[in-house]
C-alpha positions in Angstrom: -28.1 -3.4 14.6 -25.6 -3.4 11.8 -23.1 -0.6 11.7 -22.5 0.6 8.2 -19.1 1.9 7.4 -18.4 4.5 4.7 -15.5 2.9 2.7 -14.9 6.1 0.7 -14.5 8.1 3.8 -12.0 5.6 5.2 -10.0 5.6 2.0 -9.8 9.4 2.0 -8.7 9.4 5.7 -6.0 6.8 4.9 -4.8 8.8 1.9 -4.6 12.0 4.0 -2.7 10.1 6.8 -0.2 8.8 4.3 0.3 12.3 2.9 0.8 13.7 6.4 3.3 11.0 7.2 5.3 11.8 4.0 5.4 15.5 4.9 6.5 14.6 8.5 9.4 12.4 7.2 10.5 15.1 4.7 10.6 17.6 7.6 12.6 15.1 9.8 15.0 14.5 6.9 15.9 18.2 6.8 16.6 18.3 10.5 19.0 15.3 10.5 22.3 15.3 8.6 23.1 11.6 9.2 23.5 10.1 5.7 22.2 6.7 6.7 19.2 8.2 8.4 18.4 10.2 5.2 18.7 7.1 3.0 16.2 5.2 5.2 13.9 8.2 5.2 14.1 8.5 1.4 13.2 4.8 1.0 10.3 5.1 3.4 9.1 8.3 1.6 9.3 6.5 -1.8 7.3 3.6 -0.5 4.7 5.9 1.1 4.5 7.9 -2.2 3.6 4.7 -4.1 1.0 3.8 -1.5 -0.4 7.4 -1.6 -0.7 7.3 -5.4 -2.6 4.0 -5.2 -5.1 5.4 -2.6 -5.4 8.6 -4.6 -6.2 6.7 -7.8 -8.9 4.6 -6.0 -10.4 7.7 -4.3 -10.5 9.6 -7.7 -12.3 6.6 -9.4 -15.1 6.4 -6.9 -18.3 8.1 -8.0 -20.7 9.1 -5.2 -24.4 9.0 -6.3 -27.1 10.5 -4.2 -29.8 8.2 -2.8 -33.4 8.7 -3.5 -35.6 9.2 -0.5 -38.9 7.3 -1.0 -41.6 6.5 1.5 -41.4 2.9 2.8 -44.4 1.7 0.7 -43.1 3.2 -2.6 -39.7 1.7 -2.0 -41.2 -1.7 -1.1 -43.2 -1.6 -4.4 -40.0 -0.7 -6.4 -38.1 -3.5 -4.7 -40.8 -6.1 -5.4 -41.1 -4.9 -9.0 -37.4 -5.1 -9.5 -37.2 -8.6 -8.1 -40.1 -9.8 -10.3 -38.5 -8.3 -13.4 -35.1 -10.1 -13.0 -36.8 -13.5 -13.0 -35.5 -16.4 -11.0 -32.0 -15.2 -10.4 -30.7 -14.2 -7.0 -30.8 -10.5 -6.2 -28.5 -9.0 -3.6 -29.2 -6.1 -1.4 -26.2 -4.2 -2.8 -27.6 -4.6 -6.3 -31.0 -3.2 -5.2 -29.2 -0.3 -3.5 -27.2 0.4 -6.7 -29.9 0.0 -9.2 -32.7 1.7 -7.3 -30.5 4.2 -5.5 -32.1 3.4 -2.1 -30.6 3.4 1.4 -29.3 -0.1 2.3 -31.0 0.0 5.8 -34.3 0.7 4.2 -33.8 -2.2 1.8 -32.8 -4.5 4.6 -35.9 -3.5 6.6 -38.2 -4.2 3.6 -36.5 -7.5 2.8 -36.9 -8.6 6.5 -40.6 -7.6 6.3 -41.0 -9.5 3.0 -39.2 -12.5 4.4 -41.5 -12.5 7.5 -44.6 -12.3 5.3 -43.3 -15.2 3.3 -43.0 -17.4 6.4 -46.6 -16.8 7.5 
């Protein structure tokens, strides 16, 4: 079985981890008066802040769209109709998921089923 990973959730976790690391370094900086240590911490904080801003921008740009829950037969018909309407070009599962707003696992099951029927 294929394990699906939620990339948005991973991005948010990484962004939150970076933010926590920045706060931890800022706290350590206040506890240590060594100038060289503070310079190193300042540089690390600056690098992490840049990284954090990149992750935040990516997370803010992601739009989460809800999936439609259709019975297997209806979803199968929509998939078959979509594939027929695009003509001879290759259609990817990700495209079907995006355009039809269907669960990828459902699409994969249906495509496996259609592939098996084609072979017989």
